[in-house]
PDB file with SEQRES, HELIX, SHEET and CRYST1 records, atoms N, CA, C and O in Angstrom:
SEQRES   1 A   71  UNK UNK UNK UNK UNK UNK UNK UNK UNK UNK UNK UNK UNK          
SEQRES   2 A   71  UNK UNK UNK UNK UNK UNK UNK UNK UNK UNK UNK UNK UNK          
SEQRES   3 A   71  UNK UNK UNK UNK UNK UNK UNK UNK UNK UNK UNK UNK UNK          
SEQRES   4 A   71  UNK UNK UNK UNK UNK UNK UNK UNK UNK UNK UNK UNK UNK          
SEQRES   5 A   71  UNK UNK UNK UNK UNK UNK UNK UNK UNK UNK UNK UNK UNK          
SEQRES   6 A   71  UNK UNK UNK UNK UNK UNK                                      
HELIX    1 AA1 UNK A    9  UNK A   13  5                                   5    
HELIX    2 AA2 UNK A   14  UNK A   21  1                                   8    
HELIX    3 AA3 UNK A   25  UNK A   33  1                                   9    
HELIX    4 AA4 UNK A   40  UNK A   51  1                                  12    
HELIX    5 AA5 UNK A   55  UNK A   66  1                                  12    
HELIX    6 AA6 UNK A   67  UNK A   70  5                                   4    
CRYST1    1.000    1.000    1.000  90.00  90.00  90.00 P 1           1          
ATOM      1  N   UNK A   1      52.639  41.977  13.950  1.00  0.00           N  
ATOM      2  CA  UNK A   1      52.556  43.068  14.898  1.00  0.00           C  
ATOM      3  C   UNK A   1      51.742  42.595  16.087  1.00  0.00           C  
ATOM      4  O   UNK A   1      50.666  42.023  15.910  1.00  0.00           O  
ATOM      5  N   UNK A   2      52.232  42.822  17.287  1.00  0.00           N  
ATOM      6  CA  UNK A   2      51.523  42.373  18.468  1.00  0.00           C  
ATOM      7  C   UNK A   2      50.344  43.327  18.753  1.00  0.00           C  
ATOM      8  O   UNK A   2      50.303  44.447  18.245  1.00  0.00           O  
ATOM      9  N   UNK A   3      49.401  42.866  19.566  1.00  0.00           N  
ATOM     10  CA  UNK A   3      48.264  43.708  19.888  1.00  0.00           C  
ATOM     11  C   UNK A   3      48.689  44.973  20.643  1.00  0.00           C  
ATOM     12  O   UNK A   3      48.062  46.024  20.513  1.00  0.00           O  
ATOM     13  N   UNK A   4      49.742  44.859  21.419  1.00  0.00           N  
ATOM     14  CA  UNK A   4      50.210  46.031  22.161  1.00  0.00           C  
ATOM     15  C   UNK A   4      50.784  47.110  21.222  1.00  0.00           C  
ATOM     16  O   UNK A   4      50.740  48.300  21.535  1.00  0.00           O  
ATOM     17  N   UNK A   5      51.328  46.672  20.058  1.00  0.00           N  
ATOM     18  CA  UNK A   5      51.946  47.623  19.139  1.00  0.00           C  
ATOM     19  C   UNK A   5      50.954  48.225  18.155  1.00  0.00           C  
ATOM     20  O   UNK A   5      51.286  49.192  17.470  1.00  0.00           O  
ATOM     21  N   UNK A   6      49.758  47.683  18.067  1.00  0.00           N  
ATOM     22  CA  UNK A   6      48.752  48.196  17.127  1.00  0.00           C  
ATOM     23  C   UNK A   6      48.258  49.552  17.588  1.00  0.00           C  
ATOM     24  O   UNK A   6      47.978  49.751  18.770  1.00  0.00           O  
ATOM     25  N   UNK A   7      48.153  50.476  16.662  1.00  0.00           N  
ATOM     26  CA  UNK A   7      47.572  51.780  16.926  1.00  0.00           C  
ATOM     27  C   UNK A   7      46.085  51.658  16.901  1.00  0.00           C  
ATOM     28  O   UNK A   7      45.509  51.071  15.984  1.00  0.00           O  
ATOM     29  N   UNK A   8      45.450  52.218  17.922  1.00  0.00           N  
ATOM     30  CA  UNK A   8      43.979  52.111  18.020  1.00  0.00           C  
ATOM     31  C   UNK A   8      43.408  53.504  18.085  1.00  0.00           C  
ATOM     32  O   UNK A   8      44.139  54.472  18.296  1.00  0.00           O  
ATOM     33  N   UNK A   9      42.100  53.612  17.905  1.00  0.00           N  
ATOM     34  CA  UNK A   9      41.421  54.855  18.021  1.00  0.00           C  
ATOM     35  C   UNK A   9      41.662  55.748  16.840  1.00  0.00           C  
ATOM     36  O   UNK A   9      42.005  55.261  15.762  1.00  0.00           O  
ATOM     37  N   UNK A  10      41.490  57.068  17.007  1.00  0.00           N  
ATOM     38  CA  UNK A  10      41.575  57.973  15.855  1.00  0.00           C  
ATOM     39  C   UNK A  10      42.951  57.922  15.147  1.00  0.00           C  
ATOM     40  O   UNK A  10      43.034  58.087  13.930  1.00  0.00           O  
ATOM     41  N   UNK A  11      44.008  57.694  15.917  1.00  0.00           N  
ATOM     42  CA  UNK A  11      45.343  57.686  15.298  1.00  0.00           C  
ATOM     43  C   UNK A  11      45.514  56.556  14.296  1.00  0.00           C  
ATOM     44  O   UNK A  11      46.401  56.621  13.445  1.00  0.00           O  
ATOM     45  N   UNK A  12      44.679  55.515  14.378  1.00  0.00           N  
ATOM     46  CA  UNK A  12      44.783  54.441  13.415  1.00  0.00           C  
ATOM     47  C   UNK A  12      44.444  54.924  11.997  1.00  0.00           C  
ATOM     48  O   UNK A  12      44.793  54.248  11.029  1.00  0.00           O  
ATOM     49  N   UNK A  13      43.788  56.046  11.856  1.00  0.00           N  
ATOM     50  CA  UNK A  13      43.501  56.622  10.520  1.00  0.00           C  
ATOM     51  C   UNK A  13      44.647  57.429   9.974  1.00  0.00           C  
ATOM     52  O   UNK A  13      44.677  57.728   8.780  1.00  0.00           O  
ATOM     53  N   UNK A  14      45.588  57.788  10.815  1.00  0.00           N  
ATOM     54  CA  UNK A  14      46.651  58.727  10.360  1.00  0.00           C  
ATOM     55  C   UNK A  14      47.411  58.290   9.131  1.00  0.00           C  
ATOM     56  O   UNK A  14      47.602  59.110   8.232  1.00  0.00           O  
ATOM     57  N   UNK A  15      47.864  57.039   9.031  1.00  0.00           N  
ATOM     58  CA  UNK A  15      48.617  56.645   7.791  1.00  0.00           C  
ATOM     59  C   UNK A  15      47.766  56.823   6.523  1.00  0.00           C  
ATOM     60  O   UNK A  15      48.272  57.262   5.490  1.00  0.00           O  
ATOM     61  N   UNK A  16      46.506  56.490   6.605  1.00  0.00           N  
ATOM     62  CA  UNK A  16      45.615  56.658   5.450  1.00  0.00           C  
ATOM     63  C   UNK A  16      45.410  58.149   5.101  1.00  0.00           C  
ATOM     64  O   UNK A  16      45.352  58.530   3.931  1.00  0.00           O  
ATOM     65  N   UNK A  17      45.303  58.969   6.153  1.00  0.00           N  
ATOM     66  CA  UNK A  17      45.108  60.424   5.947  1.00  0.00           C  
ATOM     67  C   UNK A  17      46.336  60.996   5.237  1.00  0.00           C  
ATOM     68  O   UNK A  17      46.200  61.745   4.269  1.00  0.00           O  
ATOM     69  N   UNK A  18      47.501  60.655   5.702  1.00  0.00           N  
ATOM     70  CA  UNK A  18      48.743  61.133   5.118  1.00  0.00           C  
ATOM     71  C   UNK A  18      48.823  60.720   3.670  1.00  0.00           C  
ATOM     72  O   UNK A  18      49.137  61.531   2.799  1.00  0.00           O  
ATOM     73  N   UNK A  19      48.531  59.421   3.406  1.00  0.00           N  
ATOM     74  CA  UNK A  19      48.578  58.883   2.046  1.00  0.00           C  
ATOM     75  C   UNK A  19      47.554  59.575   1.128  1.00  0.00           C  
ATOM     76  O   UNK A  19      47.885  59.965   0.008  1.00  0.00           O  
ATOM     77  N   UNK A  20      46.323  59.721   1.604  1.00  0.00           N  
ATOM     78  CA  UNK A  20      45.224  60.233   0.809  1.00  0.00           C  
ATOM     79  C   UNK A  20      45.423  61.728   0.462  1.00  0.00           C  
ATOM     80  O   UNK A  20      45.218  62.129  -0.683  1.00  0.00           O  
ATOM     81  N   UNK A  21      45.821  62.545   1.455  1.00  0.00           N  
ATOM     82  CA  UNK A  21      45.811  63.958   1.251  1.00  0.00           C  
ATOM     83  C   UNK A  21      47.241  64.575   1.086  1.00  0.00           C  
ATOM     84  O   UNK A  21      47.373  65.753   0.751  1.00  0.00           O  
ATOM     85  N   UNK A  22      48.264  63.788   1.316  1.00  0.00           N  
ATOM     86  CA  UNK A  22      49.638  64.218   1.068  1.00  0.00           C  
ATOM     87  C   UNK A  22      50.114  65.326   2.030  1.00  0.00           C  
ATOM     88  O   UNK A  22      51.029  66.083   1.704  1.00  0.00           O  
ATOM     89  N   UNK A  23      49.510  65.410   3.168  1.00  0.00           N  
ATOM     90  CA  UNK A  23      49.945  66.412   4.173  1.00  0.00           C  
ATOM     91  C   UNK A  23      50.199  65.692   5.480  1.00  0.00           C  
ATOM     92  O   UNK A  23      49.538  64.699   5.784  1.00  0.00           O  
ATOM     93  N   UNK A  24      51.155  66.186   6.258  1.00  0.00           N  
ATOM     94  CA  UNK A  24      51.395  65.558   7.576  1.00  0.00           C  
ATOM     95  C   UNK A  24      50.261  65.824   8.556  1.00  0.00           C  
ATOM     96  O   UNK A  24      49.503  66.775   8.366  1.00  0.00           O  
ATOM     97  N   UNK A  25      50.131  65.050   9.547  1.00  0.00           N  
ATOM     98  CA  UNK A  25      49.035  65.172  10.542  1.00  0.00           C  
ATOM     99  C   UNK A  25      49.151  66.559  11.241  1.00  0.00           C  
ATOM    100  O   UNK A  25      48.145  67.189  11.568  1.00  0.00           O  
ATOM    101  N   UNK A  26      50.381  66.996  11.451  1.00  0.00           N  
ATOM    102  CA  UNK A  26      50.553  68.302  12.108  1.00  0.00           C  
ATOM    103  C   UNK A  26      49.913  69.444  11.284  1.00  0.00           C  
ATOM    104  O   UNK A  26      49.423  70.417  11.858  1.00  0.00           O  
ATOM    105  N   UNK A  27      49.919  69.327   9.977  1.00  0.00           N  
ATOM    106  CA  UNK A  27      49.236  70.343   9.119  1.00  0.00           C  
ATOM    107  C   UNK A  27      47.803  70.434   9.471  1.00  0.00           C  
ATOM    108  O   UNK A  27      47.281  71.528   9.684  1.00  0.00           O  
ATOM    109  N   UNK A  28      47.130  69.284   9.540  1.00  0.00           N  
ATOM    110  CA  UNK A  28      45.701  69.281   9.865  1.00  0.00           C  
ATOM    111  C   UNK A  28      45.445  69.740  11.300  1.00  0.00           C  
ATOM    112  O   UNK A  28      44.475  70.451  11.561  1.00  0.00           O  
ATOM    113  N   UNK A  29      46.320  69.333  12.236  1.00  0.00           N  
ATOM    114  CA  UNK A  29      46.124  69.719  13.600  1.00  0.00           C  
ATOM    115  C   UNK A  29      46.241  71.226  13.786  1.00  0.00           C  
ATOM    116  O   UNK A  29      45.512  71.800  14.595  1.00  0.00           O  
ATOM    117  N   UNK A  30      47.135  71.875  13.063  1.00  0.00           N  
ATOM    118  CA  UNK A  30      47.216  73.351  13.135  1.00  0.00           C  
ATOM    119  C   UNK A  30      45.918  73.976  12.668  1.00  0.00           C  
ATOM    120  O   UNK A  30      45.451  74.937  13.279  1.00  0.00           O  
ATOM    121  N   UNK A  31      45.332  73.472  11.625  1.00  0.00           N  
ATOM    122  CA  UNK A  31      44.070  74.005  11.128  1.00  0.00           C  
ATOM    123  C   UNK A  31      42.982  73.778  12.182  1.00  0.00           C  
ATOM    124  O   UNK A  31      42.184  74.672  12.463  1.00  0.00           O  
ATOM    125  N   UNK A  32      42.958  72.596  12.751  1.00  0.00           N  
ATOM    126  CA  UNK A  32      41.909  72.308  13.766  1.00  0.00           C  
ATOM    127  C   UNK A  32      42.089  73.201  14.994  1.00  0.00           C  
ATOM    128  O   UNK A  32      41.105  73.742  15.498  1.00  0.00           O  
ATOM    129  N   UNK A  33      43.285  73.367  15.476  1.00  0.00           N  
ATOM    130  CA  UNK A  33      43.555  74.197  16.669  1.00  0.00           C  
ATOM    131  C   UNK A  33      43.145  75.666  16.413  1.00  0.00           C  
ATOM    132  O   UNK A  33      42.775  76.377  17.347  1.00  0.00           O  
ATOM    133  N   UNK A  34      43.210  76.099  15.184  1.00  0.00           N  
ATOM    134  CA  UNK A  34      42.835  77.481  14.826  1.00  0.00           C  
ATOM    135  C   UNK A  34      41.328  77.718  14.868  1.00  0.00           C  
ATOM    136  O   UNK A  34      40.886  78.867  14.851  1.00  0.00           O  
ATOM    137  N   UNK A  35      40.529  76.644  14.921  1.00  0.00           N  
ATOM    138  CA  UNK A  35      39.075  76.797  14.896  1.00  0.00           C  
ATOM    139  C   UNK A  35      38.568  76.926  16.331  1.00  0.00           C  
ATOM    140  O   UNK A  35      37.691  76.170  16.750  1.00  0.00           O  
ATOM    141  N   UNK A  36      39.101  77.856  17.066  1.00  0.00           N  
ATOM    142  CA  UNK A  36      38.755  78.046  18.484  1.00  0.00           C  
ATOM    143  C   UNK A  36      37.292  78.402  18.623  1.00  0.00           C  
ATOM    144  O   UNK A  36      36.771  79.215  17.861  1.00  0.00           O  
ATOM    145  N   UNK A  37      36.632  77.800  19.587  1.00  0.00           N  
ATOM    146  CA  UNK A  37      35.235  78.094  19.835  1.00  0.00           C  
ATOM    147  C   UNK A  37      34.264  77.257  19.045  1.00  0.00           C  
ATOM    148  O   UNK A  37      33.058  77.347  19.274  1.00  0.00           O  
ATOM    149  N   UNK A  38      34.742  76.441  18.119  1.00  0.00           N  
ATOM    150  CA  UNK A  38      33.890  75.604  17.299  1.00  0.00           C  
ATOM    151  C   UNK A  38      33.756  74.246  18.015  1.00  0.00           C  
ATOM    152  O   UNK A  38      34.678  73.791  18.693  1.00  0.00           O  
ATOM    153  N   UNK A  39      32.578  73.612  17.845  1.00  0.00           N  
ATOM    154  CA  UNK A  39      32.368  72.282  18.386  1.00  0.00           C  
ATOM    155  C   UNK A  39      33.075  71.259  17.530  1.00  0.00           C  
ATOM    156  O   UNK A  39      33.527  71.565  16.427  1.00  0.00           O  
ATOM    157  N   UNK A  40      33.171  70.026  18.043  1.00  0.00           N  
ATOM    158  CA  UNK A  40      33.758  68.928  17.300  1.00  0.00           C  
ATOM    159  C   UNK A  40      33.142  68.801  15.899  1.00  0.00           C  
ATOM    160  O   UNK A  40      33.859  68.739  14.900  1.00  0.00           O  
ATOM    161  N   UNK A  41      31.808  68.762  15.840  1.00  0.00           N  
ATOM    162  CA  UNK A  41      31.152  68.537  14.551  1.00  0.00           C  
ATOM    163  C   UNK A  41      31.251  69.744  13.661  1.00  0.00           C  
ATOM    164  O   UNK A  41      31.272  69.598  12.439  1.00  0.00           O  
ATOM    165  N   UNK A  42      31.312  70.920  14.217  1.00  0.00           N  
ATOM    166  CA  UNK A  42      31.516  72.121  13.393  1.00  0.00           C  
ATOM    167  C   UNK A  42      32.872  72.089  12.709  1.00  0.00           C  
ATOM    168  O   UNK A  42      33.003  72.477  11.548  1.00  0.00           O  
ATOM    169  N   UNK A  43      33.868  71.629  13.429  1.00  0.00           N  
ATOM    170  CA  UNK A  43      35.216  71.470  12.844  1.00  0.00           C  
ATOM    171  C   UNK A  43      35.226  70.374  11.770  1.00  0.00           C  
ATOM    172  O   UNK A  43      35.798  70.537  10.692  1.00  0.00           O  
ATOM    173  N   UNK A  44      34.598  69.293  12.089  1.00  0.00           N  
ATOM    174  CA  UNK A  44      34.501  68.157  11.078  1.00  0.00           C  
ATOM    175  C   UNK A  44      33.846  68.709   9.782  1.00  0.00           C  
ATOM    176  O   UNK A  44      34.374  68.511   8.688  1.00  0.00           O  
ATOM    177  N   UNK A  45      32.736  69.376   9.913  1.00  0.00           N  
ATOM    178  CA  UNK A  45      32.058  69.930   8.751  1.00  0.00           C  
ATOM    179  C   UNK A  45      32.904  70.958   8.038  1.00  0.00           C  
ATOM    180  O   UNK A  45      32.889  71.019   6.809  1.00  0.00           O  
ATOM    181  N   UNK A  46      33.648  71.775   8.781  1.00  0.00           N  
ATOM    182  CA  UNK A  46      34.578  72.759   8.221  1.00  0.00           C  
ATOM    183  C   UNK A  46      35.632  72.056   7.348  1.00  0.00           C  
ATOM    184  O   UNK A  46      35.883  72.464   6.214  1.00  0.00           O  
ATOM    185  N   UNK A  47      36.234  71.011   7.888  1.00  0.00           N  
ATOM    186  CA  UNK A  47      37.256  70.266   7.134  1.00  0.00           C  
ATOM    187  C   UNK A  47      36.661  69.617   5.894  1.00  0.00           C  
ATOM    188  O   UNK A  47      37.297  69.609   4.840  1.00  0.00           O  
ATOM    189  N   UNK A  48      35.491  69.090   5.997  1.00  0.00           N  
ATOM    190  CA  UNK A  48      34.850  68.457   4.833  1.00  0.00           C  
ATOM    191  C   UNK A  48      34.556  69.503   3.758  1.00  0.00           C  
ATOM    192  O   UNK A  48      34.827  69.285   2.577  1.00  0.00           O  
ATOM    193  N   UNK A  49      34.000  70.639   4.177  1.00  0.00           N  
ATOM    194  CA  UNK A  49      33.578  71.685   3.193  1.00  0.00           C  
ATOM    195  C   UNK A  49      34.743  72.433   2.599  1.00  0.00           C  
ATOM    196  O   UNK A  49      34.747  72.736   1.406  1.00  0.00           O  
ATOM    197  N   UNK A  50      35.733  72.736   3.418  1.00  0.00           N  
ATOM    198  CA  UNK A  50      36.841  73.617   2.977  1.00  0.00           C  
ATOM    199  C   UNK A  50      38.120  72.894   2.536  1.00  0.00           C  
ATOM    200  O   UNK A  50      38.970  73.479   1.865  1.00  0.00           O  
ATOM    201  N   UNK A  51      38.248  71.618   2.919  1.00  0.00           N  
ATOM    202  CA  UNK A  51      39.455  70.885   2.587  1.00  0.00           C  
ATOM    203  C   UNK A  51      39.174  69.504   1.963  1.00  0.00           C  
ATOM    204  O   UNK A  51      40.092  68.713   1.746  1.00  0.00           O  
ATOM    205  N   UNK A  52      37.920  69.239   1.685  1.00  0.00           N  
ATOM    206  CA  UNK A  52      37.476  68.034   0.975  1.00  0.00           C  
ATOM    207  C   UNK A  52      37.939  66.753   1.678  1.00  0.00           C  
ATOM    208  O   UNK A  52      38.218  65.761   1.004  1.00  0.00           O  
ATOM    209  N   UNK A  53      38.027  66.748   3.017  1.00  0.00           N  
ATOM    210  CA  UNK A  53      38.303  65.536   3.740  1.00  0.00           C  
ATOM    211  C   UNK A  53      37.053  64.697   3.813  1.00  0.00           C  
ATOM    212  O   UNK A  53      35.940  65.222   3.846  1.00  0.00           O  
ATOM    213  N   UNK A  54      37.238  63.384   3.839  1.00  0.00           N  
ATOM    214  CA  UNK A  54      36.103  62.490   4.093  1.00  0.00           C  
ATOM    215  C   UNK A  54      35.679  62.577   5.545  1.00  0.00           C  
ATOM    216  O   UNK A  54      36.461  63.009   6.392  1.00  0.00           O  
ATOM    217  N   UNK A  55      34.455  62.175   5.845  1.00  0.00           N  
ATOM    218  CA  UNK A  55      33.911  62.309   7.190  1.00  0.00           C  
ATOM    219  C   UNK A  55      34.758  61.552   8.207  1.00  0.00           C  
ATOM    220  O   UNK A  55      35.093  62.106   9.254  1.00  0.00           O  
ATOM    221  N   UNK A  56      35.114  60.296   7.923  1.00  0.00           N  
ATOM    222  CA  UNK A  56      35.867  59.511   8.855  1.00  0.00           C  
ATOM    223  C   UNK A  56      37.252  60.083   9.141  1.00  0.00           C  
ATOM    224  O   UNK A  56      37.712  60.067  10.283  1.00  0.00           O  
ATOM    225  N   UNK A  57      37.894  60.574   8.134  1.00  0.00           N  
ATOM    226  CA  UNK A  57      39.214  61.190   8.307  1.00  0.00           C  
ATOM    227  C   UNK A  57      39.125  62.488   9.104  1.00  0.00           C  
ATOM    228  O   UNK A  57      39.915  62.718  10.019  1.00  0.00           O  
ATOM    229  N   UNK A  58      38.182  63.311   8.760  1.00  0.00           N  
ATOM    230  CA  UNK A  58      37.967  64.554   9.501  1.00  0.00           C  
ATOM    231  C   UNK A  58      37.649  64.283  10.951  1.00  0.00           C  
ATOM    232  O   UNK A  58      38.217  64.909  11.845  1.00  0.00           O  
ATOM    233  N   UNK A  59      36.752  63.362  11.188  1.00  0.00           N  
ATOM    234  CA  UNK A  59      36.348  63.029  12.549  1.00  0.00           C  
ATOM    235  C   UNK A  59      37.501  62.492  13.360  1.00  0.00           C  
ATOM    236  O   UNK A  59      37.637  62.838  14.533  1.00  0.00           O  
ATOM    237  N   UNK A  60      38.327  61.666  12.779  1.00  0.00           N  
ATOM    238  CA  UNK A  60      39.492  61.116  13.476  1.00  0.00           C  
ATOM    239  C   UNK A  60      40.515  62.211  13.810  1.00  0.00           C  
ATOM    240  O   UNK A  60      41.077  62.223  14.905  1.00  0.00           O  
ATOM    241  N   UNK A  61      40.747  63.102  12.893  1.00  0.00           N  
ATOM    242  CA  UNK A  61      41.685  64.199  13.143  1.00  0.00           C  
ATOM    243  C   UNK A  61      41.186  65.108  14.243  1.00  0.00           C  
ATOM    244  O   UNK A  61      41.955  65.501  15.121  1.00  0.00           O  
ATOM    245  N   UNK A  62      39.880  65.457  14.209  1.00  0.00           N  
ATOM    246  CA  UNK A  62      39.297  66.353  15.248  1.00  0.00           C  
ATOM    247  C   UNK A  62      39.336  65.643  16.606  1.00  0.00           C  
ATOM    248  O   UNK A  62      39.712  66.249  17.610  1.00  0.00           O  
ATOM    249  N   UNK A  63      38.965  64.413  16.640  1.00  0.00           N  
ATOM    250  CA  UNK A  63      38.922  63.667  17.930  1.00  0.00           C  
ATOM    251  C   UNK A  63      40.292  63.633  18.533  1.00  0.00           C  
ATOM    252  O   UNK A  63      40.441  63.920  19.721  1.00  0.00           O  
ATOM    253  N   UNK A  64      41.318  63.286  17.752  1.00  0.00           N  
ATOM    254  CA  UNK A  64      42.689  63.171  18.276  1.00  0.00           C  
ATOM    255  C   UNK A  64      43.217  64.519  18.737  1.00  0.00           C  
ATOM    256  O   UNK A  64      43.899  64.608  19.758  1.00  0.00           O  
ATOM    257  N   UNK A  65      42.892  65.602  17.961  1.00  0.00           N  
ATOM    258  CA  UNK A  65      43.430  66.908  18.278  1.00  0.00           C  
ATOM    259  C   UNK A  65      42.722  67.475  19.490  1.00  0.00           C  
ATOM    260  O   UNK A  65      43.391  68.027  20.363  1.00  0.00           O  
ATOM    261  N   UNK A  66      41.436  67.374  19.590  1.00  0.00           N  
ATOM    262  CA  UNK A  66      40.696  67.929  20.699  1.00  0.00           C  
ATOM    263  C   UNK A  66      40.951  67.137  21.981  1.00  0.00           C  
ATOM    264  O   UNK A  66      40.767  67.678  23.072  1.00  0.00           O  
ATOM    265  N   UNK A  67      41.370  65.863  21.884  1.00  0.00           N  
ATOM    266  CA  UNK A  67      41.715  65.076  23.038  1.00  0.00           C  
ATOM    267  C   UNK A  67      42.921  65.693  23.780  1.00  0.00           C  
ATOM    268  O   UNK A  67      43.078  65.476  24.981  1.00  0.00           O  
ATOM    269  N   UNK A  68      43.761  66.452  23.078  1.00  0.00           N  
ATOM    270  CA  UNK A  68      44.923  67.061  23.661  1.00  0.00           C  
ATOM    271  C   UNK A  68      44.450  68.034  24.806  1.00  0.00           C  
ATOM    272  O   UNK A  68      45.101  68.144  25.845  1.00  0.00           O  
ATOM    273  N   UNK A  69      43.358  68.694  24.585  1.00  0.00           N  
ATOM    274  CA  UNK A  69      42.880  69.674  25.572  1.00  0.00           C  
ATOM    275  C   UNK A  69      42.513  69.059  26.888  1.00  0.00           C  
ATOM    276  O   UNK A  69      42.522  69.726  27.923  1.00  0.00           O  
ATOM    277  N   UNK A  70      42.184  67.774  26.853  1.00  0.00           N  
ATOM    278  CA  UNK A  70      41.669  67.086  28.043  1.00  0.00           C  
ATOM    279  C   UNK A  70      42.835  66.510  28.860  1.00  0.00           C  
ATOM    280  O   UNK A  70      42.607  65.954  29.935  1.00  0.00           O  
ATOM    281  N   UNK A  71      44.064  66.631  28.380  1.00  0.00           N  
ATOM    282  CA  UNK A  71      45.200  66.048  29.067  1.00  0.00           C  
ATOM    283  C   UNK A  71      45.789  67.008  30.090  1.00  0.00           C  
ATOM    284  O   UNK A  71      46.762  66.671  30.764  1.00  0.00           O  
TER     285      UNK A  71                                                      
END                                                                             
């Protein structure tokens, strides 16, 4: 795989998240988008407490989803 084809940043966690939790990324993004008014870390902690996601996976999902707002 060339450097240009490698996925970088939060999305690089997505294959592992799908494999570990058995849900598509869109499933998690819907949950994250529903947490309106919460900060990045509040959502990360919500996912960890309520959905048993690991910190790195939760952080990557939140970062990628919240980045949509900035586009």
